[in-house]
VEXROTI-292403 format. One line per field, with one value per residue (C-alpha): residue number from 1; residue in three letters; chain; x, y, z. Coordinates in nm, 3 decimals. Example, Ala and Ser with C-alpha at 12.3 -4.5 7.8 and 13.67 -1.06 7.14 Angstrom:
BEGIN
pos [1/2]
code [ALA/SER]
unit [A/A]
u [1.230/1.367]
v [-0.450/-0.106]
w [0.780/0.714]
This chain:
BEGIN
pos [1/2/3/4/5/6/7/8/9/10/11/12/13/14/15/16/17/18/19/20/21/22/23/24/25/26/27/28/29/30/31/32/33/34/35/36/37/38/39/40/41/42/43/44/45/46/47/48/49/50/51/52/53/54/55/56/57/58/59/60/61/62/63/64/65/66/67/68/69/70/71/72/73/74/75/76/77/78/79/80/81/82/83/84/85/86/87/88/89/90/91/92/93/94/95/96/97/98/99/100/101/102/103/104/105/106/107/108/109/110/111/112/113/114/115/116/117/118/119/120/121/122/123/124/125/126/127/128/129/130/131/132/133/134/135/136/137/138/139/140/141/142/143/144/145/146/147/148/149/150/151/152/153/154/155/156/157/158/159/160/161/162/163/164/165/166/167/168/169/170/171/172/173/174/175/176/177/178/179/180/181/182/183/184/185/186/187/188/189/190/191/192/193/194/195/196/197/198/199/200/201/202/203/204/205/206/207/208/209/210/211/212/213/214/215/216/217/218/219/220/221/222/223/224/225/226/227/228/229/230/231/232/233/234/235/236/237/238/239/240/241/242/243/244/245/246/247/248/249/250/251/252/253/254/255/256/257/258/259/260/261/262/263/264/265/266/267/268/269/270/271/272/273/274/275/276/277/278/279/280/281/282/283/284/285/286/287/288/289/290/291/292/293/294/295/296/297/298/299/300/301/302/303/304/305/306/307/308]
code [MET/VAL/CYS/ALA/GLY/PHE/GLU/CYS/PHE/ASP/LEU/HIS/ALA/ASP/ALA/THR/ASP/ARG/SER/ARG/THR/PHE/LEU/GLY/PHE/ASP/ARG/ASN/ASP/TYR/PRO/GLY/ASP/ASN/SER/LEU/LYS/GLU/LEU/HIS/ASN/THR/PHE/ALA/TYR/ALA/GLY/TYR/TRP/LEU/ASN/ASN/PRO/PRO/GLY/ALA/LYS/THR/ASN/THR/TRP/ALA/GLY/LYS/ARG/SER/GLN/VAL/GLU/ALA/ALA/GLY/PHE/GLY/PHE/LEU/VAL/LEU/PHE/ASN/GLY/ARG/LEU/TYR/ARG/ASP/LEU/ASP/ALA/ASN/PRO/SER/GLN/LEU/GLY/GLY/SER/ASP/ALA/ALA/ALA/GLY/VAL/ALA/ALA/ALA/LYS/ARG/GLU/GLY/PHE/PRO/ALA/GLN/THR/ILE/VAL/PHE/LEU/ASP/GLN/GLU/GLU/GLY/GLY/ARG/LEU/LEU/PRO/GLU/GLN/LYS/ALA/TYR/LEU/LEU/ALA/TRP/VAL/ASP/GLY/VAL/SER/GLN/ALA/GLY/PHE/ARG/ALA/GLY/VAL/TYR/CYS/SER/GLY/ALA/ALA/ALA/PRO/GLU/LYS/GLY/GLY/GLY/ARG/VAL/ILE/THR/ALA/GLN/ASP/ILE/ARG/GLN/SER/ALA/GLY/ALA/ARG/SER/ILE/THR/TYR/TRP/VAL/THR/ASN/ASP/ALA/CYS/PRO/PRO/SER/PRO/GLY/CYS/THR/LEU/THR/THR/LYS/PRO/PRO/LEU/PRO/SER/GLU/SER/ALA/ILE/GLN/PHE/ALA/ASP/ILE/TRP/GLN/PHE/ALA/GLN/SER/PRO/ARG/ARG/LYS/GLU/VAL/THR/THR/THR/CYS/THR/GLY/TYR/ASN/SER/ASP/GLY/ASN/CYS/TYR/ALA/ALA/GLY/THR/SER/VAL/GLN/GLN/SER/ILE/HIS/LEU/ASP/LEU/ASN/SER/ALA/SER/SER/ALA/ASP/LEU/TYR/ARG/SER/ASN/VAL/VAL/PRO/LYS/GLU/SER/GLY/SER/ILE/HIS/PRO/ARG/SER/SER/SER/LEU/ASP/MET/LEU/LEU/SER/LEU/GLU/SER/HIS/ARG/ASN/ARG/GLN/LEU/ARG/ARG/ALA/CYS/LEU/VAL/GLU/GLY/CYS/ASN/CYS]
unit [A/A/A/A/A/A/A/A/A/A/A/A/A/A/A/A/A/A/A/A/A/A/A/A/A/A/A/A/A/A/A/A/A/A/A/A/A/A/A/A/A/A/A/A/A/A/A/A/A/A/A/A/A/A/A/A/A/A/A/A/A/A/A/A/A/A/A/A/A/A/A/A/A/A/A/A/A/A/A/A/A/A/A/A/A/A/A/A/A/A/A/A/A/A/A/A/A/A/A/A/A/A/A/A/A/A/A/A/A/A/A/A/A/A/A/A/A/A/A/A/A/A/A/A/A/A/A/A/A/A/A/A/A/A/A/A/A/A/A/A/A/A/A/A/A/A/A/A/A/A/A/A/A/A/A/A/A/A/A/A/A/A/A/A/A/A/A/A/A/A/A/A/A/A/A/A/A/A/A/A/A/A/A/A/A/A/A/A/A/A/A/A/A/A/A/A/A/A/A/A/A/A/A/A/A/A/A/A/A/A/A/A/A/A/A/A/A/A/A/A/A/A/A/A/A/A/A/A/A/A/A/A/A/A/A/A/A/A/A/A/A/A/A/A/A/A/A/A/A/A/A/A/A/A/A/A/A/A/A/A/A/A/A/A/A/A/A/A/A/A/A/A/A/A/A/A/A/A/A/A/A/A/A/A/A/A/A/A/A/A/A/A/A/A/A/A/A/A/A/A/A/A/A/A/A/A/A/A]
u [-3.592/-3.559/-3.643/-3.492/-3.533/-3.567/-3.358/-3.453/-3.197/-3.173/-3.018/-2.916/-2.638/-2.361/-2.132/-1.820/-2.059/-1.873/-2.173/-2.341/-2.291/-2.401/-2.424/-2.345/-2.157/-1.901/-1.807/-1.622/-1.949/-2.259/-2.610/-2.762/-3.058/-3.284/-3.178/-3.072/-3.417/-3.379/-2.992/-3.129/-3.359/-3.070/-2.780/-2.730/-2.425/-2.284/-1.870/-1.780/-1.524/-1.357/-1.076/-1.139/-1.170/-0.918/-0.893/-1.182/-1.049/-1.370/-1.585/-1.932/-1.964/-1.888/-2.145/-2.410/-2.358/-2.767/-2.918/-2.786/-2.787/-3.161/-3.164/-3.155/-2.718/-2.452/-2.103/-1.765/-1.536/-1.300/-0.966/-0.813/-0.398/-0.079/0.001/0.398/0.483/0.303/0.535/0.799/1.133/0.961/0.658/0.601/0.587/0.312/0.131/0.077/-0.031/-0.285/-0.405/-0.461/-0.642/-0.848/-0.950/-1.071/-1.232/-1.449/-1.566/-1.588/-1.863/-1.994/-1.854/-1.740/-1.418/-1.382/-1.515/-1.252/-1.180/-1.047/-0.749/-0.775/-0.444/-0.428/-0.152/-0.083/0.222/0.470/0.422/0.752/0.956/0.847/0.462/0.456/0.609/0.377/0.083/0.195/0.181/-0.115/-0.276/-0.048/-0.175/-0.533/-0.589/-0.397/-0.658/-0.909/-1.027/-0.970/-0.775/-0.828/-0.656/-0.859/-0.585/-0.522/-0.632/-0.544/-0.244/0.048/0.353/0.674/0.981/1.194/1.006/0.672/0.369/0.247/-0.053/-0.087/-0.310/-0.085/0.230/0.099/-0.043/0.311/0.424/0.169/0.342/0.092/-0.136/-0.497/-0.609/-0.940/-0.905/-1.115/-1.001/-1.054/-1.019/-1.290/-1.162/-1.380/-1.364/-1.351/-1.581/-1.927/-1.915/-2.226/-2.401/-2.667/-2.791/-2.905/-2.695/-2.349/-2.036/-1.802/-1.540/-1.289/-1.429/-1.189/-0.918/-0.786/-0.900/-0.914/-1.080/-1.390/-1.551/-1.438/-1.458/-1.568/-1.736/-1.586/-1.700/-1.599/-1.452/-1.106/-1.169/-0.854/-0.969/-1.295/-1.387/-1.604/-1.818/-2.137/-2.386/-2.206/-2.342/-2.259/-2.094/-1.883/-2.016/-2.234/-2.530/-2.823/-3.182/-3.355/-3.131/-3.049/-2.721/-2.866/-2.880/-2.482/-2.521/-2.285/-2.161/-1.856/-2.022/-1.948/-1.989/-1.930/-1.929/-2.194/-2.398/-2.258/-1.882/-1.805/-2.063/-1.994/-1.760/-1.551/-1.264/-0.921/-0.824/-0.466/-0.211/-0.312/-0.669/-0.995/-1.216/-1.258/-1.549/-1.871/-1.971/-2.292/-2.420/-2.315/-2.486/-2.796/-2.791/-2.728/-3.037/-3.239/-3.183/-3.283/-3.585/-3.861/-3.705/-3.502/-3.606/-3.582/-3.281/-3.033/-2.734/-2.758/-2.719/-2.478/-2.294/-2.227/-2.131/-2.509]
v [2.994/2.662/2.418/2.085/1.990/2.183/2.467/2.731/2.804/3.150/2.984/3.373/3.421/3.575/3.291/3.443/3.402/3.118/3.256/2.918/2.644/2.273/2.077/1.739/1.426/1.211/0.925/0.591/0.369/0.317/0.432/0.154/0.148/0.286/0.589/0.718/0.949/1.143/1.182/1.344/1.544/1.729/1.641/1.682/1.446/1.172/1.087/0.738/0.542/0.335/0.146/0.006/0.392/0.482/0.194/0.003/-0.373/-0.357/-0.145/-0.115/0.181/-0.071/-0.173/0.068/0.348/0.303/0.325/0.603/0.781/0.702/0.847/1.242/1.250/1.349/1.197/1.327/1.023/0.939/0.643/0.590/0.678/0.548/0.662/0.764/0.389/0.234/0.412/0.164/0.267/0.355/0.603/0.696/0.407/0.322/0.625/0.551/0.173/0.295/0.579/0.298/0.098/0.386/0.439/0.071/0.068/0.423/0.246/-0.107/0.134/0.311/0.620/0.770/0.948/1.342/1.221/1.423/1.144/1.224/1.130/1.112/1.229/1.168/1.253/1.688/1.921/1.928/1.651/1.436/1.420/1.015/1.105/1.424/1.162/0.925/1.135/1.385/1.050/0.931/1.277/1.230/0.865/0.960/1.256/1.052/0.755/1.042/1.079/1.444/1.428/1.602/1.557/1.548/1.693/1.931/2.278/2.416/2.548/2.297/2.419/2.282/2.124/2.416/2.739/2.839/2.708/2.504/2.449/2.083/2.135/2.519/2.250/2.056/2.301/2.445/2.149/2.076/2.244/2.288/2.016/2.107/1.942/1.992/2.097/1.887/2.062/2.010/2.238/2.133/2.483/2.725/2.951/2.968/2.627/2.740/2.345/2.105/2.326/2.192/2.465/2.480/2.796/2.616/2.830/2.947/2.687/2.977/3.103/2.780/3.079/2.823/3.031/2.756/2.527/2.361/2.169/2.228/1.989/2.181/1.889/1.551/1.274/1.284/1.597/1.693/1.855/2.037/2.184/2.289/2.345/2.635/2.483/2.419/2.147/1.917/1.601/1.474/1.221/1.416/1.308/1.536/1.407/1.397/1.584/1.296/1.037/0.915/0.884/0.457/0.459/0.571/0.765/0.991/1.222/1.464/1.810/1.933/2.264/2.222/2.480/2.212/1.943/1.685/1.746/1.387/1.488/1.888/2.131/2.241/2.415/2.349/2.657/2.734/2.912/3.369/3.221/3.398/3.383/2.979/2.950/2.862/2.499/2.567/2.761/2.465/2.240/2.429/2.544/2.143/2.035/2.281/2.040/1.805/1.917/1.699/1.377/1.546/1.828/1.696/1.562/1.822/1.599/1.398/1.609/1.566/1.932/2.100/1.895/1.793]
w [-1.558/-1.514/-1.224/-1.158/-0.774/-0.550/-0.703/-0.980/-1.174/-1.430/-1.774/-1.850/-1.527/-1.624/-1.737/-1.552/-1.245/-0.994/-0.691/-0.724/-0.538/-0.466/-0.144/-0.173/0.072/0.087/0.307/0.337/0.295/0.036/0.267/0.138/-0.106/0.124/0.166/-0.101/-0.161/0.184/0.150/-0.173/-0.023/0.141/-0.117/-0.511/-0.517/-0.399/-0.385/-0.535/-0.430/-0.713/-0.526/-0.117/0.056/0.371/0.569/0.416/0.257/0.067/-0.082/-0.055/-0.336/-0.657/-0.919/-0.699/-0.924/-1.133/-0.755/-0.645/-1.077/-1.070/-0.693/-0.862/-0.728/-0.946/-0.872/-0.719/-0.849/-0.555/-0.655/-0.320/-0.353/-0.213/0.139/0.169/0.323/-0.020/-0.231/-0.361/-0.593/-0.851/-0.725/-1.107/-1.245/-1.001/-1.023/-1.449/-1.322/-1.041/-1.279/-1.495/-1.238/-1.139/-1.564/-1.582/-1.281/-1.353/-1.751/-1.587/-1.324/-1.680/-1.583/-1.947/-2.093/-1.991/-1.642/-1.365/-1.142/-0.806/-0.621/-0.302/-0.128/0.219/0.341/0.374/0.416/0.147/-0.057/-0.005/-0.459/-0.405/-0.336/-0.607/-0.873/-0.778/-0.789/-1.095/-1.320/-1.203/-1.309/-1.668/-1.678/-1.622/-1.887/-2.152/-2.082/-2.229/-1.867/-1.652/-1.355/-0.992/-0.689/-0.351/-0.075/0.242/0.169/0.569/0.636/0.750/0.999/0.898/1.035/0.928/1.037/0.793/0.731/0.389/0.223/0.043/-0.226/-0.359/-0.352/-0.584/-0.721/-0.771/-0.898/-1.158/-1.467/-1.738/-1.601/-1.599/-1.254/-1.020/-0.724/-0.385/-0.077/0.246/0.518/0.844/1.085/1.209/1.069/0.749/0.777/0.902/1.055/0.978/0.804/0.591/0.325/-0.034/-0.028/0.088/0.142/-0.194/-0.280/-0.226/0.129/0.158/0.105/-0.240/-0.458/-0.758/-0.569/-0.713/-0.425/0.002/0.188/0.502/0.738/0.820/1.044/1.282/1.341/1.420/1.769/1.741/1.496/1.520/1.942/1.748/1.531/1.561/1.428/1.512/1.709/2.006/1.979/1.679/1.351/1.093/1.053/0.735/0.859/0.796/0.991/1.297/1.517/1.505/1.117/1.134/0.878/0.918/0.675/0.529/0.381/0.030/-0.177/-0.524/-0.911/-1.017/-0.882/-1.121/-1.150/-1.395/-1.688/-1.602/-1.795/-1.514/-1.695/-1.442/-1.304/-1.466/-1.280/-1.322/-1.400/-1.193/-1.453/-1.562/-1.783/-1.539/-1.521/-1.336/-1.619/-1.850/-1.623/-1.670/-2.046/-2.095/-1.843/-2.042/-2.377/-2.197/-1.974/-2.140/-1.973/-1.676/-1.567/-1.230/-1.224/-1.261/-1.191/-1.474/-1.729/-2.050/-2.121/-2.344/-2.647/-2.692]
């Protein structure tokens, strides 16, 4: 048994056990240096933007990696992808150039090779051919540069014009072929979401109904009224706030459950088609934590992975 932060772990757990989960947050605006300690009382990791978040003209996370890491957080590293209206006549070429920009930003921020970089695919439903060409070229470019590719996308069913429903995560996976992609899905509808619930035992990513998901964003700020009418825990202004923060501080958050406290360094093995028993990234993380316990006992999100 080894303890790190507010959790204790059994280092002899079954390596195929996917029952351990970690609570994290993401938000477009950096919460401020002075808020990190309080936030880390609740969260194991944070989303970290490499470029301007959706709708933003600047990236307030830029240059803040050392502060976030020093506070004890792990990372979900994010690159904001293009909307359909922004795709040009050669979406594959644009995807490749954006992949290069994402890798360059990750290196500039100090993230090492094999970091998982997530492409933020904001638009849901069945992707159009141009969107798929862009996304898959981005995945290929990131992988070829020595990093690992992830995608943040919808895990909720959306209606199609001709009838029926489609889930973006499944649509991408069916088009990805043999590519290794780590999936971060969003579905804040209740159920399956528990709502704005702060707990040390968040739901399994697979409880989002996407069995191959490694991360599940189960609450958003502001909440989507059309699917969250039965959700609990949200403030009256429609946002989700962390314990110890107030509306006046304006630190509203999205909540996430992940199979590791630090997906940028953990040995997550993306679930290939038909695979339901990938290697446990959580156990890999904990074994590596044990090897570094003398200097990192209370920083579970700063582990090196199994190559140490």
